[in-house]
Each structure stands twice: as structure tokens, then as C-alpha cells.
C-alpha positions in Angstrom: 85.1 105.4 111.6 83.9 109.0 112.1 80.3 109.6 111.3 78.7 113.0 110.5 75.8 113.4 112.8 73.0 115.7 113.8 72.0 115.3 117.5 68.4 116.1 118.3 67.5 116.4 122.0 66.3 118.8 124.6 66.3 117.7 128.3 69.3 116.5 130.4 68.5 112.9 129.6 70.3 113.4 126.3 73.5 115.0 127.6 75.5 111.8 128.4 74.8 110.5 124.9 75.9 113.8 123.2 79.0 113.8 125.3 79.8 110.2 124.5 79.4 110.8 120.7 81.7 113.8 120.9 84.3 111.7 123.0 84.1 108.9 120.4 85.3 111.3 117.7 82.1 111.6 115.7 81.4 114.9 113.9 78.4 116.7 115.3 77.4 118.8 112.4 74.5 120.5 114.2 72.4 120.1 117.3 68.6 120.5 117.2 66.8 121.4 120.4 63.5 122.8 121.6 63.3 126.6 121.5 64.3 128.5 124.7 61.3 129.0 127.0 60.6 131.4 130.0 61.8 129.9 133.2 62.6 130.8 136.8 61.2 133.7 138.8 62.2 136.3 136.2 60.6 134.3 133.4 63.6 134.9 131.3 64.0 132.6 128.3 66.3 129.7 129.1 67.8 127.3 126.6 67.4 123.5 127.1 70.2 121.6 128.8 71.2 120.1 125.4 71.2 123.6 123.8 73.3 125.1 126.5 75.9 122.3 126.5 76.2 122.3 122.7 76.6 126.1 122.6 79.4 125.8 125.2 81.2 123.4 122.9 80.9 125.7 119.9 78.4 123.5 118.1 75.8 125.1 115.9 72.4 124.8 117.6 69.1 125.2 115.7 65.7 125.6 117.6 62.9 125.4 115.0 59.3 125.3 116.4 58.5 122.8 113.7 60.2 120.7 111.1 57.2 120.4 108.8 57.9 123.3 106.5 60.1 122.8 103.4 62.7 125.5 104.3 63.6 123.7 107.6 63.6 120.3 105.8 65.9 121.7 103.1 68.3 123.1 105.7 68.4 119.8 107.4 69.1 117.9 104.2 71.9 120.3 103.4 73.8 119.1 106.4 74.7 116.0 104.4 74.5 113.7 107.4 75.3 110.0 107.9 72.8 109.7 110.7 70.5 111.6 113.0 70.6 110.7 116.7 67.5 111.5 118.6 67.2 111.5 122.4 64.0 113.1 123.9 63.9 115.8 121.3 60.2 116.6 121.7 59.2 117.4 118.1 57.6 115.1 115.5 60.1 114.2 112.7 58.4 114.2 109.3 59.4 111.6 106.7 61.5 114.2 104.8 63.7 114.6 108.0 63.9 110.9 108.7 64.9 110.1 105.1 67.5 112.9 104.7 70.5 111.3 106.5 72.2 108.5 104.5 71.6 106.0 107.2 68.4 107.4 108.6 67.6 108.3 112.2 68.2 106.4 115.5 66.3 107.1 118.7 67.4 106.3 122.3 64.2 105.3 124.1 63.9 104.8 127.9 61.9 101.6 128.0 61.8 98.0 126.7 59.7 98.4 123.6 56.9 97.8 122.8 56.1 98.5 126.4 55.8 102.2 127.2 55.9 103.8 123.8 55.5 107.6 124.0 56.4 110.6 126.1 56.7 109.4 129.7 58.2 105.9 129.8 60.3 106.2 132.9 57.4 107.7 135.0 54.9 105.1 133.7 57.2 102.2 134.4 57.5 103.1 138.1 53.9 104.1 138.4 52.8 100.7 137.0 55.0 98.8 139.4 57.2 97.3 136.7 60.1 95.3 138.1 62.5 96.0 135.3 63.0 98.5 132.4 65.8 99.5 130.2 66.9 101.7 127.3 67.0 100.8 123.6 68.3 102.1 120.3 65.5 102.1 117.8 65.2 102.8 114.1 63.0 105.8 113.7 60.0 105.6 111.4 56.8 107.6 111.1 54.9 105.6 113.8 55.1 106.5 117.5 58.2 104.5 118.7 57.3 101.6 116.4 60.6 101.0 114.6 63.0 98.1 114.8 65.3 97.7 117.8 69.0 97.7 117.2 70.3 97.2 120.8 69.1 97.3 124.3 70.2 97.1 127.9 68.0 96.2 130.9 68.1 97.4 134.6 65.9 96.4 137.6 63.6 99.0 139.1 64.6 99.1 142.8 62.1 99.6 145.7 63.6 103.0 146.3 63.9 104.2 142.7 62.2 107.5 141.8 61.9 108.8 138.3 65.0 111.0 138.9 67.2 108.1 140.0 66.0 105.8 137.2 66.3 108.7 134.7 69.9 109.2 135.6 70.8 105.5 135.4 69.1 105.0 132.1 70.7 108.1 130.6 74.1 106.8 131.5 73.4 103.3 130.3 71.9 104.8 127.1 75.0 106.9 126.3 77.2 103.8 126.3 74.6 101.8 124.4 74.4 104.4 121.6 78.2 104.8 121.3 78.6 101.0 121.1 75.7 100.6 118.7 77.3 103.1 116.2 80.6 101.2 116.4 78.9 97.9 115.8 76.8 99.4 113.0 80.0 100.4 111.2 81.3 96.8 111.6 78.0 95.4 110.2 77.3 93.6 113.4 73.8 94.9 114.1 70.7 92.9 113.5 67.6 95.1 113.5 64.7 93.3 115.3 61.1 94.3 114.6 59.1 95.0 117.7 56.5 92.4 118.9 52.9 93.1 118.1 52.1 91.9 121.6 52.5 93.8 124.9 52.2 97.3 123.4 51.5 100.0 126.0 51.6 103.8 125.8 53.3 106.1 128.2 51.0 109.1 127.8 52.1 112.5 129.3 51.3 112.9 133.0 48.2 115.1 133.5 47.7 117.4 136.5 44.6 115.5 137.5 46.7 112.3 137.9 49.1 113.9 140.5 46.7 114.1 143.4 47.1 111.2 145.8 44.1 109.0 146.2 44.6 107.5 149.7 41.9 104.9 149.1 44.2 103.1 146.8 46.4 100.2 148.1 49.6 101.3 149.7 51.7 99.7 147.0 50.0 101.8 144.3 50.3 105.0 146.3 54.1 104.3 146.8 54.5 103.6 143.0 52.7 106.8 142.2 54.8 108.9 144.7 58.1 107.6 143.4 57.0 107.7 139.7 56.1 111.4 139.9 59.2 112.4 141.8 60.6 115.0 141.4 58.2 116.4 138.9 55.3 117.1 138.8 55.2 115.6 142.3 52.3 113.6 143.8 50.4 115.8 146.2 47.9 116.0 149.0 46.2 118.8 151.0 46.7 119.4 154.7 45.1 122.3 156.5 44.3 124.0 153.2 47.9 123.8 151.8 49.2 121.6 149.0 52.1 119.4 150.0 54.0 117.2 147.6 55.2 113.7 148.6 58.5 113.1 146.9 59.7 109.8 148.5 57.9 107.1 150.4 58.2 103.5 151.7 55.7 100.8 152.4 54.8 100.8 156.1 52.9 98.7 158.6 49.5 99.9 159.8 45.9 100.3 159.0 43.3 103.1 159.3 40.9 105.3 157.4 42.4 106.3 154.0 44.6 109.4 154.6 44.7 109.0 158.4 48.1 109.8 160.0 49.0 106.7 162.1 52.1 107.9 164.0 54.3 110.9 164.7 56.5 110.3 161.7 54.1 110.6 158.7 52.9 107.0 158.4 49.7 107.3 156.4 46.9 104.8 156.0 45.8 103.8 152.6 42.9 101.7 151.3 45.1 98.7 152.0 48.1 99.0 154.2 50.1 102.2 154.8 53.0 104.3 153.4 55.6 106.3 155.2 56.3 109.7 153.7 60.1 110.3 153.7 60.5 113.5 151.8 57.8 116.2 151.4 57.6 119.7 150.0 55.1 122.3 151.2 53.8 124.6 148.4 56.3 127.4 147.8 59.0 125.8 149.8 61.9 123.4 149.2 61.9 119.6 149.7 62.4 118.5 153.3 63.0 115.1 155.0 59.9 114.2 157.1 61.5 115.0 160.4 62.6 118.4 159.3 59.1 119.1 157.9 57.4 118.1 161.1 59.6 120.5 163.1 57.9 123.3 161.3 54.5 121.8 160.7 52.7 119.7 163.3 50.8 116.7 161.8 49.2 115.0 164.8 48.3 111.3 165.0 44.7 111.0 163.7 44.9 113.9 161.3 43.6 113.3 157.8 45.4 114.1 154.6 43.1 114.9 151.7 
């Protein structure tokens, strides 16, 4: 059955879901996305990935700064929707918006709720050293990611996963999950399961202060941090007065003072153990594999990264 939907999303995480809903034959009455923002060297306003894709398909796009005012709420209600589908939209949805579609609003969330409610679930899962995560379709309500779960799929977090690789995998899994959930919803096959009151954690936004590497921490924690903050904002350290991002790492064998370089291939001592930096990015430059970086920047054994 064809459903009349509003899709509400902004970053690339939502694109596979929007494409899947279109391919399934659902009617996308309107797309809501964050307003265009200055980006790039010229600081020209750039639409979000979801906005740009929807516009290329001839779908109406609305970019309100807020949905709290009555005119925006009335315009949304006038769409006469069956459902609103929300994927990383970035705006709070007031009750009037949640209640307007006949069957409410469903959210695709990148964690296994109630773990990692909030803004940065993928980053936080890797940074915490979680062994698994997933993506879930959740009934939206006024609380922060507190609604009942309609469907979920799990995936292991691999030793070499970064936020980028896990983001891409979850967005693909989530698109299939949302498409299938709508089909099952139409067949009355869905059981909505309330979230557990135990195990609640919050995935707060990453702050700039968190991104600096503390080499006194155990190597496992440093590795989790580097991969969890890759590619953005990027965990960083200082060397010879310049800021360098560490974008990919592996656990290594070695010991020394925290931040001490232990060999000629960027093996760095931590509070316990060591990590090998595989991909780094000097401030104002592009990412480089360690060997390519070292051809342009000598980092001798015994040097200290701060």
C-alpha cells in the first residue's frame, strides 16, 4: 500500500532511507531538512545532502529554523500525511508536529536503545568500546529517544571500524529496516515494544575539548577514541607546534612514556600499551597514510607527541 509521507532528515545518513521509500512507491509529500549553511572556502550557503537529493528528484523541500510556531505547524498538518519518517533531522519536533500525521512519526536511530539516546550514538558506541550496535525504528514521542521500538537490526563493531564505516553500514541497514517496517505495519505485523528502564545512556554531542588525545590513557581507550572521532571532528595531538589529527589506529606492542614515539612508523606509547597511527592529517592538509606523512615530516624515535 502506498503511504503519504513527509521525510525529515539532513545529513547523508538519511539518504539511503529516503531512496528506499521512493523506490518502494511511497508518496513523499514533502521533505524537511535543516536550512542551508555556509560551507567550503567561499562560505557559500550549501543545502544538506538530503535537501540536495530531494530537490534533484523534484520533491518539495522545506527548511524552517523551528517547528514551534503555529504557521509552520499548520503548514505541516495541511500535508495530510499518513506518517512522518525522521532520520537525523536535527530539530525538536513539538507535539503538534508528532500528532499531525494519521499514524504519527517514526524515527530511525543508530543505536540499540535505550543505550545511546541522543545526538552522537555512532561515535559514542565506538568511543566506549562497545562490541555491537545496531539501528532501530522507534515511535517518536516528546521525550529524547524514549519511544517504543518497532524493529531493529544488530551489527558487530569491528576492530577496524571508524565512525565513517559504521555510519555507512548502519545507514544501509536502516534503509532496508524502515522499508520493511512500513510494509509490516500495513499488514498489522508490528508489535511496538516499550524501551527498558535499565541500561539508559546518553550520546551527548562531541565537544572540542574531548577531541585532544590524552596519551596517558590505556592504549585501548586511545584507539577507541581515534576511531570513534574519525573522520570528524578527528582526535588530535600536537607535534612541533602543529596540530595533527589521528584518523585511524591499531593496537600495538610496546611501552614507554605516554606520547613517546617508539619506532620509525608512528608506534606511540600510552599509559598502558601502545597504538600505531595508520592515517594522520596535518593541520590544513589532507589525510595521509603514516608512511606518506613521514616522508614529509620526520618524527624520530623518542619524540614526544603532546
